[in-house]
C-alpha positions in Angstrom: -0.8 40.8 75.5 0.6 38.8 72.6 -1.8 36.0 71.2 -0.8 32.5 69.9 -1.4 31.9 66.4 -4.0 29.5 65.8 -3.1 26.1 64.0 -4.1 27.0 60.8 -2.3 30.4 61.1 1.2 28.7 61.8 0.8 26.0 59.3 -0.4 28.2 56.2 2.6 28.7 54.0 3.1 31.4 51.2 1.3 30.1 47.7 4.8 30.2 46.2 6.5 28.5 49.0 8.3 25.3 47.8 6.5 23.6 50.7 2.6 24.2 49.3 4.0 22.5 45.9 4.1 18.7 46.2 4.9 17.4 43.2 3.4 14.6 42.0 4.4 11.1 41.0 7.2 11.2 38.0 4.5 10.5 34.6 6.6 7.3 33.5 6.3 7.1 29.0 6.5 3.5 29.5 3.0 3.3 31.7 1.2 4.5 28.0 3.4 2.4 25.7 2.2 -1.0 27.6 -0.5 -0.9 26.8 -0.1 -0.4 23.2 2.5 -2.7 23.4 1.1 -5.6 24.7 -2.5 -4.6 21.8 0.4 -5.2 19.7 1.6 -8.9 20.3 -2.1 -9.5 20.3 -2.9 -8.4 17.3 0.9 -10.1 15.9 -0.4 -13.7 17.9 -3.7 -13.8 16.7 -2.1 -12.7 13.2 0.0 -15.6 13.1 -2.3 -18.3 14.7 -4.9 -17.3 11.5 -1.6 -17.8 9.4 -0.6 -21.3 11.2 -4.7 -22.7 11.5 -4.3 -21.9 7.5 -1.7 -24.0 6.7 -2.8 -26.3 9.2 -6.0 -27.2 7.0 -3.6 -27.1 3.8 -1.7 -29.9 5.3 -5.0 -32.0 6.2 -6.0 -31.5 3.2 -3.2 -32.4 0.8 -2.2 -35.6 3.5 -5.9 -36.9 3.0 -5.2 -36.7 -1.0 -9.2 -35.1 -1.6 -7.7 -33.7 -4.8 -5.1 -34.6 -6.9 -1.6 -32.6 -6.3 -1.8 -31.5 -9.5 -4.1 -29.5 -8.2 -3.7 -28.6 -4.9 0.0 -29.0 -4.5 1.2 -29.7 -0.7 3.1 -27.1 1.3 6.2 -29.2 1.4 5.7 -29.1 -2.8 5.6 -25.7 -2.8 8.3 -25.2 -0.5 11.3 -27.8 -2.7 9.3 -25.4 -6.0 11.3 -21.9 -3.8 14.4 -24.0 -3.3 14.7 -25.3 -6.6 13.9 -21.5 -8.0 16.0 -20.0 -5.8 19.4 -21.2 -6.6 21.1 -24.3 -8.6 20.4 -27.6 -8.9 21.0 -30.0 -11.2 22.5 -27.3 -14.4 19.7 -25.6 -14.1 20.2 -21.9 -12.5 16.4 -21.0 -11.3 13.0 -21.0 -13.3 14.3 -20.3 -17.3 17.6 -19.1 -16.3 16.9 -16.8 -13.6 16.0 -17.5 -9.5 12.6 -16.6 -8.2 14.3 -13.2 -6.0 15.3 -11.7 -10.4 11.5 -12.9 -11.7 10.4 -11.1 -8.4 12.5 -7.8 -9.3 11.7 -7.3 -12.4 8.0 -7.3 -12.4 8.3 -4.6 -8.8 11.0 -2.7 -11.6 7.9 -2.7 -13.7 5.1 -2.2 -11.2 7.2 0.6 -9.4 7.5 2.6 -13.2 4.0 1.3 -14.8 2.2 2.7 -11.6 4.0 5.2 -10.7 4.3 6.8 -13.9 0.2 6.3 -13.8 0.0 7.9 -10.3 2.2 11.0 -11.4 -0.5 11.6 -14.3 -3.5 10.2 -11.8 -2.7 13.1 -9.5 -2.0 16.0 -11.9 -5.3 14.9 -13.4 -7.3 15.4 -10.3 -5.7 18.3 -9.1 -6.5 20.0 -12.4 -10.0 17.9 -11.9 -10.6 18.9 -8.4 -9.7 22.9 -9.2 -11.0 24.2 -11.8 -15.2 22.9 -13.1 -14.8 22.6 -16.2 -11.3 20.1 -16.6 -13.7 18.2 -14.6 -16.6 18.1 -17.0 -14.7 17.2 -20.2 -12.3 14.3 -18.1 -14.1 12.9 -15.1 -16.3 10.1 -18.0 -13.0 9.2 -19.9 -11.1 8.5 -16.2 -14.7 6.8 -14.7 -14.3 4.5 -18.8 -10.9 4.0 -17.7 -11.8 2.8 -13.9 -14.7 -0.1 -15.4 -12.3 -1.5 -17.5 -10.4 -4.9 -16.7 -6.1 -4.9 -18.3 -6.6 -7.5 -20.8 -9.4 -5.4 -22.2 -7.0 -2.7 -23.7 -4.0 -5.3 -23.6 -4.2 -6.3 -26.8 -4.3 -3.0 -28.0 -1.9 -1.9 -26.8 0.3 -4.7 -27.9 -0.3 -3.5 -31.7 0.9 -0.2 -31.0 3.5 -0.9 -29.0 4.6 -4.2 -29.9 5.7 -7.5 -27.1 8.3 -5.7 -25.5 8.7 -3.4 -22.2 6.5 -0.5 -23.5 2.8 -2.7 -23.8 3.3 -4.1 -19.9 4.6 -0.2 -18.7 1.5 1.2 -20.2 -1.3 -1.7 -19.3 0.1 -0.6 -15.3 0.2 3.3 -15.7 -3.1 2.9 -17.3 -4.7 1.0 -14.7 -3.3 2.7 -12.0 -4.1 6.8 -12.8 -8.3 6.3 -12.4 -7.5 5.9 -8.3 -5.2 8.1 -7.6 -7.3 10.6 -10.0 -10.4 10.3 -8.5 -9.1 10.5 -5.0 -6.6 13.4 -6.2 -9.9 15.3 -7.3 -12.5 14.1 -4.5 -10.3 15.5 -1.7 -8.5 18.7 -3.7 -12.9 19.7 -4.4 -13.5 19.0 -0.5 -10.5 21.5 0.8 -11.3 23.5 4.1 -13.4 26.5 2.1 -12.4 28.5 5.6 -8.5 27.9 5.1 -8.9 28.2 1.3 -10.5 32.0 1.2 -8.1 32.7 4.7 -5.4 31.8 2.1 -6.8 34.3 -0.7 -7.6 37.2 2.2 -4.1 37.7 2.8 -2.9 37.5 -1.3 -2.2 34.4 -2.3 -2.4 33.3 -5.8 -4.1 29.9 -7.1 -1.0 28.1 -7.4 0.6 28.9 -3.4 -3.2 28.2 -2.4 -2.9 24.5 -3.8 0.1 23.5 -3.1 0.4 25.2 0.5 -3.3 24.9 1.1 -5.4 22.6 -0.9 -2.5 19.6 -1.3 -1.4 19.2 2.2 -4.8 19.0 3.7 -5.8 16.1 0.5 -3.0 14.4 1.0 -4.8 11.5 3.1 -7.6 10.6 0.5 -4.6 11.1 -2.0 -1.8 8.5 -0.3 -5.6 6.0 0.2 -6.0 6.5 -3.7 -1.9 5.2 -4.3 -2.5 2.4 -1.6 -5.4 1.5 -4.2 -3.3 2.1 -7.3 -0.5 0.0 -6.3 -3.0 -2.5 -5.3 -4.2 -3.2 -8.7 -1.2 -2.7 -10.0 -0.2 -5.9 -8.1 -3.4 -7.4 -9.5 -2.5 -6.3 -13.3 1.3 -7.5 -13.5 -0.1 -11.4 -14.5 -1.5 -9.7 -17.2 1.2 -7.6 -18.3 3.2 -10.4 -17.9 1.1 -12.9 -20.4 3.0 -11.7 -23.5 6.9 -12.1 -23.2 6.8 -11.8 -20.0 10.0 -14.0 -19.2 12.1 -13.6 -16.9 9.4 -11.8 -14.7 7.2 -13.1 -11.8 3.7 -13.1 -13.8 5.6 -14.9 -16.6 7.6 -17.4 -14.5 3.4 -18.5 -13.3 2.1 -18.0 -17.0 5.0 -20.7 -18.0 3.7 -23.3 -14.9 0.7 -23.1 -15.7 1.3 -24.2 -19.2 3.5 -27.3 -17.7 0.7 -28.2 -15.4 3.6 -26.6 -12.7 1.1 -25.9 -9.5 3.5 -25.7 -7.0 5.9 -23.1 -8.5 2.3 -21.5 -9.9 1.7 -20.8 -5.7 5.2 -20.1 -4.9 5.0 -17.2 -7.8 1.5 -16.2 -6.1 2.7 -16.2 -2.5 5.9 -14.3 -3.9 3.3 -11.4 -5.7 1.3 -11.4 -1.9 3.9 -10.7 0.2 5.3 -8.3 -1.4 2.6 -6.7 -2.5 1.1 -6.7 1.8 5.2 -5.3 2.5 4.8 -2.5 0.1 1.0 -1.8 1.4 2.4 -1.3 4.7 5.0 0.6 3.4 2.8 2.9 2.2 0.4 3.0 5.7 4.0 4.1 7.7 3.7 6.6 5.0 0.7 8.0 5.1 1.1 7.8 9.8 4.2 9.6 9.1 3.0 12.3 6.8 0.0 12.5 8.1 -0.7 11.6 11.6 -3.2 13.7 11.9 -6.2 11.3 10.2 -6.3 7.6 10.3 -6.7 5.3 7.2 -8.9 2.6 6.4 
């Protein structure tokens, strides 16, 4: 007599059948991005709010006339200086014949050439110091000595050597930018993962191949931090580099305006340096995220 299958037997299905697979709800990629977008908007909002508060305090201080306008120019005065230096007014083009963007562009060119040369030199020195112990013993004191010197300390000597044209400015920026890259590169190269280095040597890689294929990729995040520091130091040194025959140039503009007590133009030049420096630092951060996304940066 045939038996009636139980409820469990009737409802059981093979493991590979379509009925046994219950598709879950699709994972929406936008669901993960919403918290990130909200956090980004909060950060931007807080920064805009902080900027608005600072501008409000600045306007309040100047409105109360606690200090002379020569000492603390108002935001309106700085805005007028921006308009006057950005075009032609009363037959005068910009400041000393060049617009603000031209002054800034010339200074940026000096920074990129000088600091770029310093970054390349620091990278080469850092690799040598990190891979060859005797090179580190010989060069580390000199690199540390240069790192402790303020730019103005040796700028006069550079002027004696190279004159008052472009050469001493570029040398100043290169010397100022080289030590942080050299120190960061040497430290990162020396602390490369030993296991990876030994594995590369075990499969027959030569010293140069180990450095280019293993050591430098692992050291890249720290090297980029050194590059960011180098460009920051170059920005802080550009005014010193342009104290002598610096016009056109944003540092020369600041120096020349200071002689005539044009504090609104001085503040405008400081804003130009600061904002352009923030943009370049942000670009270096993006570059660090792209080439080394597995490491966080400061």
